[in-house]
C-alpha positions in Angstrom: 113.9 57.9 56.2 114.4 55.3 58.9 111.3 53.1 59.4 111.1 51.1 62.7 109.6 47.7 62.4 106.5 46.7 64.3 106.7 45.1 67.7 108.2 42.7 68.6 110.8 43.0 65.8 111.8 46.4 67.1 113.6 44.9 70.1 115.9 43.0 67.8 117.1 46.3 66.3 117.3 48.4 69.5 120.1 47.0 71.5 120.1 47.0 75.3 116.3 46.3 75.4 115.1 42.9 76.4 111.3 42.7 76.3 111.4 39.5 78.4 112.3 41.8 81.4 109.3 44.1 80.9 105.6 43.8 81.8 103.4 43.6 78.7 102.0 47.1 79.2 105.6 48.5 79.1 106.4 46.7 75.9 103.1 47.9 74.4 104.0 51.5 75.3 107.4 51.2 73.7 105.9 49.7 70.6 103.4 52.6 70.5 106.2 55.1 70.9 108.2 53.6 68.1 105.4 53.0 65.6 102.9 55.7 66.3 104.9 58.5 67.9 107.8 57.6 65.5 110.4 58.0 68.3 114.0 57.1 67.4 115.8 54.0 68.7 117.7 56.2 71.2 114.4 57.6 72.6 113.0 54.1 72.9 116.1 53.0 74.9 115.7 56.0 77.2 112.0 55.4 77.7 112.8 51.8 78.6 115.5 52.8 81.0 113.4 55.5 82.7 110.3 53.4 83.1 112.3 50.5 84.4 114.0 52.6 87.0 110.7 54.2 88.0 108.9 50.8 88.4 111.8 49.5 90.5 111.4 52.5 92.8 107.6 51.8 93.0 108.2 48.2 93.9 110.4 49.3 96.8 108.0 52.1 97.9 105.0 49.8 97.8 106.9 47.2 99.7 106.6 44.6 97.0 110.3 43.6 97.4 112.9 43.6 100.1 115.7 44.1 97.5 117.3 47.5 97.5 119.8 47.0 94.8 118.1 48.3 91.7 120.1 46.1 89.4 118.6 43.0 91.1 114.9 44.2 91.1 112.6 42.5 88.7 109.7 44.5 87.2 108.2 41.8 85.0 105.7 40.9 87.8 104.4 44.4 88.5 100.7 44.1 87.6 98.6 46.8 85.9 96.7 46.8 89.2 99.8 48.2 90.9 100.1 50.8 88.2 96.6 52.0 88.9 97.5 52.6 92.6 100.3 55.0 91.7 99.5 58.6 92.7 101.2 62.0 92.1 102.9 61.8 95.5 104.6 58.5 94.5 106.0 60.2 91.3 107.2 63.2 93.4 108.9 60.7 95.7 110.7 59.2 92.8 111.9 62.5 91.5 113.0 63.4 95.0 114.9 60.1 95.2 116.7 60.9 92.0 117.8 64.3 93.3 118.8 63.2 96.8 120.2 59.7 96.4 121.3 59.6 92.8 122.4 63.2 92.6 120.6 63.6 89.2 120.8 66.9 87.6 117.7 68.9 86.8 118.0 68.0 83.1 118.1 64.3 83.9 115.1 64.6 86.2 113.2 66.6 83.5 113.8 63.8 81.0 112.4 61.2 83.4 109.4 63.4 84.2 108.7 63.7 80.4 108.9 59.9 80.0 106.6 59.2 83.0 104.1 61.8 81.7 104.0 60.2 78.2 103.7 56.7 79.7 100.7 57.5 81.9 99.0 59.5 79.2 99.3 56.4 76.9 97.8 54.1 79.6 95.0 56.7 80.4 94.0 56.8 76.7 93.7 53.0 76.3 90.0 53.0 77.1 89.2 49.5 75.8 92.5 47.9 76.8 93.3 45.6 79.6 96.1 48.1 80.4 93.8 51.1 80.8 94.0 53.3 83.8 91.0 55.6 84.7 93.1 58.3 86.4 96.3 59.8 85.1 98.5 60.5 88.2 101.0 62.4 86.1 98.5 64.8 84.6 99.6 67.7 86.9 103.2 66.6 87.1 105.5 69.6 86.7 108.9 69.6 85.0 111.9 70.5 87.2 113.1 74.0 86.6 116.3 73.8 84.5 119.4 75.9 85.2 120.0 78.4 82.5 123.6 77.9 81.5 125.4 79.3 78.6 126.7 76.6 76.3 130.4 76.0 76.3 132.1 76.4 73.0 135.5 77.0 71.3 136.2 80.5 70.2 137.2 81.1 66.6 141.0 80.9 67.2 140.7 77.7 69.1 138.5 76.2 66.4 141.1 77.0 63.8 143.8 75.6 66.0 141.9 72.3 66.3 141.4 72.0 62.6 145.0 72.8 61.9 146.3 70.2 64.4 143.9 67.6 62.9 144.9 68.4 59.3 148.6 68.2 60.1 148.5 64.9 62.1 150.8 62.3 60.8 148.7 59.2 60.8 146.9 57.0 58.3 143.5 58.2 59.4 144.2 62.0 59.3 142.0 62.6 56.2 139.1 60.8 57.9 139.6 62.6 61.3 140.0 66.0 59.6 136.7 65.4 57.7 134.9 64.5 60.9 136.2 67.6 62.8 135.4 69.8 59.8 131.8 68.5 59.6 131.3 68.9 63.3 132.6 72.5 63.4 131.0 73.6 60.2 127.6 71.9 60.3 126.7 71.6 63.9 125.4 68.0 63.5 124.8 65.6 66.3 127.2 62.7 67.0 124.4 60.2 66.2 123.8 62.0 62.9 127.5 62.0 61.9 128.1 58.3 62.4 125.0 57.4 60.4 126.0 59.3 57.3 126.0 57.1 54.2 127.9 58.2 51.0 124.6 58.3 49.0 123.2 60.7 51.6 125.5 63.4 50.1 124.4 65.3 47.0 127.7 66.6 45.5 125.9 68.4 42.7 124.0 70.5 45.2 126.6 70.4 48.0 124.1 69.2 50.6 123.6 66.3 53.0 120.5 64.5 54.3 120.6 63.4 57.9 118.1 61.7 60.2 117.9 63.6 63.5 115.9 63.3 66.7 112.5 61.7 66.3 113.5 60.2 63.0 113.1 63.6 61.4 114.9 64.0 58.1 116.6 67.4 57.4 119.0 68.9 54.9 122.4 70.2 55.8 124.1 72.4 53.3 127.9 71.8 52.9 130.3 74.6 52.4 133.5 74.3 50.4 135.6 73.3 53.4 133.3 70.3 54.1 133.2 69.2 50.4 137.0 69.4 50.1 137.5 67.5 53.4 135.0 64.8 52.4 136.5 64.4 48.9 140.0 64.1 50.3 138.8 61.4 52.7 136.9 59.5 50.0 140.1 59.4 47.9 141.7 57.2 50.6 138.7 55.5 52.1 139.0 51.7 51.9 137.3 50.5 48.8 137.3 46.8 49.7 137.1 44.6 52.8 134.1 46.4 54.4 131.2 44.3 55.7 127.9 44.3 53.8 126.3 46.5 56.5 129.1 49.1 56.4 129.6 49.4 52.6 127.5 52.5 52.4 128.9 54.2 55.5 130.8 57.4 54.9 133.2 57.0 57.9 134.8 53.7 58.6 136.8 52.4 61.6 140.2 50.7 61.5 138.2 47.4 61.2 136.5 48.8 58.1 133.1 48.9 59.9 130.8 51.9 60.3 132.6 54.2 62.7 131.2 54.1 66.3 130.2 56.9 68.5 132.9 56.0 71.0 135.6 56.1 68.2 134.5 59.6 67.2 134.5 60.7 70.8 138.1 59.4 71.2 139.1 61.2 68.0 137.8 64.5 69.3 139.4 63.9 72.7 142.8 63.2 71.3 142.7 66.1 68.8 141.6 68.5 71.5 144.5 67.4 73.7 146.9 67.8 70.8 145.7 71.3 70.2 146.3 72.2 73.9 142.6 72.4 74.7 141.1 70.8 77.8 139.2 67.7 76.6 137.4 67.6 80.0 135.7 70.9 79.1 134.9 70.2 75.5 133.3 67.2 73.8 131.7 66.3 70.5 128.5 68.0 71.6 130.5 71.1 72.5 131.6 71.2 68.9 128.0 71.4 67.9 127.6 74.3 70.3 130.7 75.9 68.7 129.4 75.6 65.1 126.1 77.2 66.1 127.7 80.0 68.1 130.2 80.9 65.4 127.5 80.9 62.7 125.4 83.2 64.9 128.2 85.5 66.0 130.1 85.8 62.7 127.6 84.8 60.0 124.7 86.9 61.4 122.5 83.9 60.8 118.7 84.3 61.4 117.6 82.4 64.5 114.9 80.6 62.5 117.5 79.5 59.9 119.8 78.3 62.8 116.9 76.3 64.3 116.3 74.6 60.9 120.0 73.8 60.5 120.4 72.3 64.0 117.1 70.4 63.8 115.6 71.9 67.0 111.9 71.3 67.5 111.5 74.4 69.6 113.0 77.9 69.0 113.7 78.2 72.7 116.3 75.5 72.4 118.0 77.5 69.6 117.9 80.7 71.6 120.7 79.5 73.9 123.1 80.4 71.1 122.0 84.0 71.0 124.2 84.7 74.1 126.6 87.6 73.8 130.2 87.8 75.1 131.8 90.7 76.9 133.2 92.3 73.8 129.7 92.5 72.3 128.4 94.1 75.4 131.3 96.6 75.4 130.7 97.4 71.7 127.0 97.9 72.4 127.8 100.5 75.1 130.4 102.2 72.8 127.9 102.4 70.0 125.5 104.4 72.1 125.0 107.8 70.3 125.6 109.5 73.7 129.0 107.9 74.1 130.9 110.9 72.7 129.2 113.6 74.8 
């Protein structure tokens, strides 16, 4: 299981975070989130971005700067005294700004609300710290209501078409690409989980795979025969030499014999969708995760709790989006009514 080093070493691992740009209390919060809350590097990056944006807004709102370009606003000099002056109305103003000026979707605003809530809760609990705040302005902060949308996914025929096109591709990476698409469509794993797979994470005797999901939570994904076959065929042609020390254990390698990047996987999915005659603007790597979950629920009659475990969802409510039904299921339900023949 991934262990995140203590502050300040953490910032050497998590790219795109420069502690020199943050006030000390922000760095302390990020350190707490990584080491105590055990948040993943992706979550720490998001926390850093969200808090930085919020504090830049506060600096403008409190007239502490004349700069309006967020990219040029410095937050390093925002004192804890300023933080103690923030009230719920100021947070509401920030959320309103995101909606009106930034056009942020409800899901984006909800994430930032969550970050702000955790941030102020941390400061409010630091009773003996110089960073302590007596009143938590985010205590009654509500989460924006999210639109309930059905997840987009490929139907069974389109999924088969995508696999067939990928398997028949005439290029030197087709075994790798086919294994990637096969895992995404069969296992419903996240993009971040796929690129981090190491060869020794796979137990071929038990046909299972260990991945590290959100919040650094380890879970087991069981592999069906299609996955095992695709992985073995790729391993037979996977480069045996020339890989860097950091990438030697990686399952999937790029052309440069480095651990494959997220962007490369996204490009692979995009090109294969296009080749299969499917609209790549409608479907993405994450939509393949939706596809896997939906097909398992619709055709495999998978228990919702088992699906929750497979997908690594913390809440059952997140998994329930896959219990949607299509029109044919609605029609079948009506036709199966015992009064239908009367």
